[in-house]
N, C-alpha and C positions, 0 to 999 in steps of 0.2 A: 807978260803972261805970268801967273802966279803957279808954280809947279808943285805948291804944297797940296798933299792928297786932302780931298773933301771929306770932312768930319762930320760923320751923322749925328745930329742932335742928340742931347743927352736923353730926351724922352723917348726916343727911338730906341736907343740901347736898353732903356729900362722896359719897354715894350717887349724887346726881344727876351729879356730875362722872365718877364711874367709869362710869356708864351712857353717858354722851356720849363719852367716850374710847373704851369699848368698841365703840360703834356706829361711831365713826369708823376704828378699826382695821380692821373688818370690812367696810367699805364696799366692795362688789364693783366691779372695774375696769370701765371700759366696754368692752364688747365691740366689737372692730373687724373681727371676722371673721364675715360671715353665713355660714348654713348652705350656700348655693350656693359660696360660696369655698371652704368647708372640703371639700365634695364634689369641686370641681375639683382641689384639692391632693392629695386622695387618689387620684383617678384619675391625675393626673400622676406621682406617686410610684409608682404601679404599671405605668407604662408605656402608659397608655391616653391618648395625647396628644390625639388627635382629639376624643374625647368630653369631654375636660378643657376645650378650647377651646370646643367647644358650650355646656358649662355656663356659661362666662364671658361669652360673647357678649352675652347681655342687660345686661351691667354696663358695657361699655367705652364707651358714648356717654352715660352718666349723668352730668351736669356737677356731681358733688359731691366731698367732701374725699378720696374714695379713687380719683377719676378717673385719676390718673397710675399708682398702684399696680395698679389692675384692668387697665390697658392693658399694664403690663409683665408681669403674669401671664398675660395672653391672648397676648402676644406670644411668650413662652417657649413655651407650648403650640403656638400655630400654627406656630413655627418647627420644633419636634421633629416635628410632624405633617406637615412638608413644605408648609405652606400659606404660601408666601413672601410673596405678595401681602398677606394677612391679618396676617401679622407685621410687614411693613414699615410698613403703615398703623398699626398699634397702637403701634410704637416712636416713629414720627413724631408721633403725637398726644401720647404721653408727653413726647418731646423738647421740643415746644413749650411746654409747661407748666412743665417742669422748667428751661428756659432763660429763662423769663419772670421779670422782676423785680418785677412787680405783682401776684403771686399771693397771698402771704399777707401782706397790708397791711390797715390801718384795722381793722375789728371783728374779723377773724380773729386778728391780732395780740393786740389787747386781750383776746379770749376766751381765747387760748392762755395769756397772763399770769395773768388773773385767774381763769378757770375751769379749763380743762383743755387741755393741749397738742394733744390729739387733735382739736380743731376745725380745726387748719390743714390745709390742702391738703397730702397727703404728697408729697413730693419725693425721700424716700429720703435715706440717708446718702450721703456722698461716694462711697463704693466702689460703691453701688448705682446712682448716676447714671452713673459710669464704665462700669460694664457695660450699662446701656441703651444708651449711645452706642456702645459696642464691638459690640453685637448689631445695630445698625441699619448700622454700617459693614461687619460680617460679610454681611449681606444684600445690600447693594450689591455687595460682592465676589463673591458667589455669581452674582450678575446680570451681572458684567463692567462695572458702572459704576464706574470706579475714581475719577473726580473726586468722585463723591458718597460713595464709601467713605473717601476721603482726609479730607474735611471731617467725617464722623463720627468717624473714629479721631482727628483732631486734637482734637475737642471733648470726646473722652475723656480728654484730657491737661490739663484746667483746673489751675490752680495751687492748692495745697493750704495749709491753715493747719497749721503746726507749732507746736503749744502749748508754752509755758515749762513748766519744772519747778514743779508746784503748791506745792512747798514754799519757792519763792524768792518773796518779795514784789516785784513788779513793777508800775508804773503800767499801767491798762487798755490803753493804746495799744501797750504793750510786751510784753504777754502771749502774743503769738503773732507769727510772722513768715511770710510768703508763700514756699513752697518749690515748686520744680519736682516735677511728678508723678513717682512710681516706678512707673507703670502699665506693665509689661512688654507686655502685650497691645497697648496703644495704640500704642507705638512699633514694634512688629513689624508691625502692620497698616499703619502709615504707611509702612514699609520696602518692604512688598510694593507699595503703591499706586505709590508713587515708582518702583519698578523697572518696573512695566508702563506707566507714563506717560511713561518715557523720560528719567528724572532719576536717573542712577546715582548721582552724588554724595550727593544727598538719601537716595537708598535706603541707601547705605552708612552715612551718618550716623545714621540712625534704627536700623539693624540694629545699630551699634556701641553705641548709647545702651542698647539692649535687652540686649546682652551685658554691658555695665558693671554693670547692675542685677542680672542674673542670669547669671553665667559658665556656668551648666550649660548654657544653649541654645546654645552655641557650635557643637555639631555640627548642630544644625537651621538656624543661619545658613549653615553651610558647604554644606549641603545644597541650599539656595535658589540657589546659584551653579553647581550642577552642571549640565553639559549633559543636556538631555533631561527635566528636571523638568517635568511638565505638569500636575500635581495637588497641591492642598492640601486636607488633610482636617482640619477642625476638630472636636475631640471634647470634649464636656461629660462630666464624671464626677463622680459623688457629689453632695452636697447642701452648700449653704452654711450660714452660721451662723443659729441662731434667736434671737429677740430676746425678752427677758423682763425683767419689772420687779426692781428690787432696792431695798434700803433700808426704813426702818420703814415708810414710806407708799407704797413702790412709786416713790419720786421719782427713782431712778436706774435706767438701762437698761443691760443687759449683753448681749452676745452670747455664746452657747455653741454648740458646744463650742469651746475652744481648739484650736490645731493640735496641741499636744503631748498633748492628751486624746484627739484622733481619731487620731492616729498620722501617720507620714510619707505623703505622696503615692506611691501606687504606680506602678512604670514601666508604660508602655503598649506594646501589641504590636499589629501590624497584618500582614495577608497579602493579597497580590494574586494570585488564582488559586492560593491555598494555598502560596505562596512567600513567606516573610518579608520584609518591609521593614525594612531595617537603618538604624541611626544615628537611632533616634527614641525610645529609651527614656526619656530625660530631656526630653521636649518639652513639660512642663507650664510654662505661662507665667502662672499667677495662683494664688494661694492665697486664696480668699475669707476663710476663717477667720483668717488672719494679717491680712488687711486690716481685717477687723472688730476686732482688737485693738491695731491701730495708731493713737494718738491722731491722726495726720495725716488719716486716713480716718473721723474721727468728728467730730460736732458736739458741743457742750458742754452740760452740764446744769445750768448755774449758775441759771437762773431757777427751775428746779423744786426744787433743792437750798435755794434761798433761802426760796421758800414753806414749805417743810418746817420750816427752822429757825425762821422767824418764827412759823409757826402752832404749833409746839411751845412757843416762848417766851410765845405769848399764852395758851396752854391752862395752862402752869405758873402765869403771873402771875394769870390769872382764877382759877384754883383756889385760890391763895394768898389773893385778895381775898374769895372765898367763905367761906373758912375764917375769916379774921379778921373779916369781917361778921358770921358767925354766932357767934363768940365773944364779941363786943362787942354783940351784940344789935342789929346795924345791918342791916336788911333791905334798904336802899337798895344799901349797898356790896356785900351778898351778891348781890343780883339783877345789879347792873353787872358783878361778878366773873363770873357765871354767862354773862352775855351775851358778855363777852370770850373766855371759854374756848370757847364756841360758836363765834364767829367763828374762832378760832384752829383749832378742830377741822376746820371747812369748808376753811379755806385749806390745812391740811396734807392734808387728803384731796384737794384739787384739785391737789396736786403731783404726782399720779400720772403717770409717764412714758407716753408714746406708744409702744406696743410693735409697732405695725404694721411688717412687713417683707416683703420679696420672697421668698416661699417657695420659688420654682423656681430660684433660682441654684445654679449647680454648686459643687462644692468646688474644681475645677480645670478649666482648658481646655488640651487637648493640641493642639499643631499639628504635623501629620505631611506634610512635603513627599514626594512620591512620583513615581516614573517608571513611568507605567502604558503598557502596550502598546496599540497602535492596535487599535480594535474593542471588543467586549465584555470586560470585566474584572469578576471578582467579588470585591469587597473585604469584609474583615471586621476588626473591632477589638476588642480586649479590654484591660481594666484592672481591677486590684483584685478578680478574680473575676466581673465583669461583661463579657458579651460580646455584641456587636451581631449582629443577624440580618444573615447575608450580603446584600449590596446590589450589583447590577450597574450599571455605568456604561458609557456608550459613548463612548469616547475617539475623536477624529478631529482630524487637524491637530495644530499645535504650540502652539495656545492654552491658556493656563493655565485650568485648571477648579478650582473650589473647592465643596467637599462640607461638609456639617455632619451630624455624628452625635450623638444623645443615648443615651449608654450607661445602660441601666435600674438 
C-alpha cells in the first residue's frame, strides 16, 4: 500500500486560488453610513434642515469612531435650521476631538494599519477640518462674540503639508514641506473680527492676504470699508465633494466631481426690500471641490497602497508556490503557497480606503456685505437657480449684524 499522501491535481489547486482571489475582489466594503445618517442626508439635501437635525440628534453623543463626523453633520443641519446654540455645541464637540493629538493612537492606529483604516476616529481631511473651524467662527460672529470668532477663524488656518512630486525620489523627511494655508474664508473672517475688535492694521493685513489668494473678492473687501455697512450675509450654495474608493481593492480614495466637471461657480444676487445689493456677484470665497483635488488639502494613501501592493505580491507568490508544489507532487509546498496567497488576499482586501466624508458641505460660501435700512428689511438671495425664501431682519443702531443662509 502506498502511504504517500494523495496530491490534489494542479488544476484543483489553481481553482482554489481563483476562488480565493474572486472572493477577495468582491468583498463588500464596510458600510460607514447608517440608515439614520442616510435619512438625515436626504432630508438636508431637500431643504428639511430641522428634521435632519432631529434625525441625527441621537448620534452626536455616542463616543465612537464617527463622533466627530456626526457632530459636523448635525452642526450643519442645526445651523441651517437656525438652531445656533445646538450648532455651536456640536462644532465645539467636533473641534475638541479634531484638535486632540491622542485620539487615533495605540490600538486604533494598529487596527488601521493591519485591519482597516475605517477603525480610526474620523477627523476629516484638512479641508473638512478647516470648514468645521470656519463654521464655529461664523456662529460666534453671528452672536457678536468677536474674540471667540477670531480664535476659531485662526484655527482654520493651520499650516498644510505640500507634498513633493511623486515622480521625484526624495528621503521621507523631504517628501513634503509645511506651507501657509490658502483658506480665503479664514483670512476674511479674521479681517472682520480684527475690524470689530479695533485693530485696523491686523484687519487690513488679513483682508490683503485674502485678496492675494483670490483677487476676485476685491470688490467685497472694498465694500467692508464703505460707510454704513451694517450687515454681513454668509450664503452656502451647492454641495461639496463626494468621496469614493478607487483602485483594484479600493485602496485609494478620490473626491468627485472635480470643479471642471461641475462647472464654474455662479454669481450670487441679493435684494433688500426688492432693491438689488450691488458689488457682490463674485463674492464666493471657497470652492470645496477644488480643495478636495489639491494635494495640500489631502492626507496621503501610502499605507493602504503599500498593503495592496504587498498583498498582491503575496497572492502571486503563493499562487506560484501552489502551482509548483502541485507540479512536483509536493503537498507541503502547495499548502504553504495557498496559505501565503490567503494572507495576501486578506491583506489586500484590508487596504480598502476609508470613504467617510462630510456630506453637508457646500460647494461654495458667498459673503455679502450690505447696507440695510433701519427697521425691518426683507432680504432674499439667489445663486445658480436656487433662491432663498425671503427673510425679515430688524436692523437697529450701527452694530454689524451677521446672518447665515443655506440655499436649497
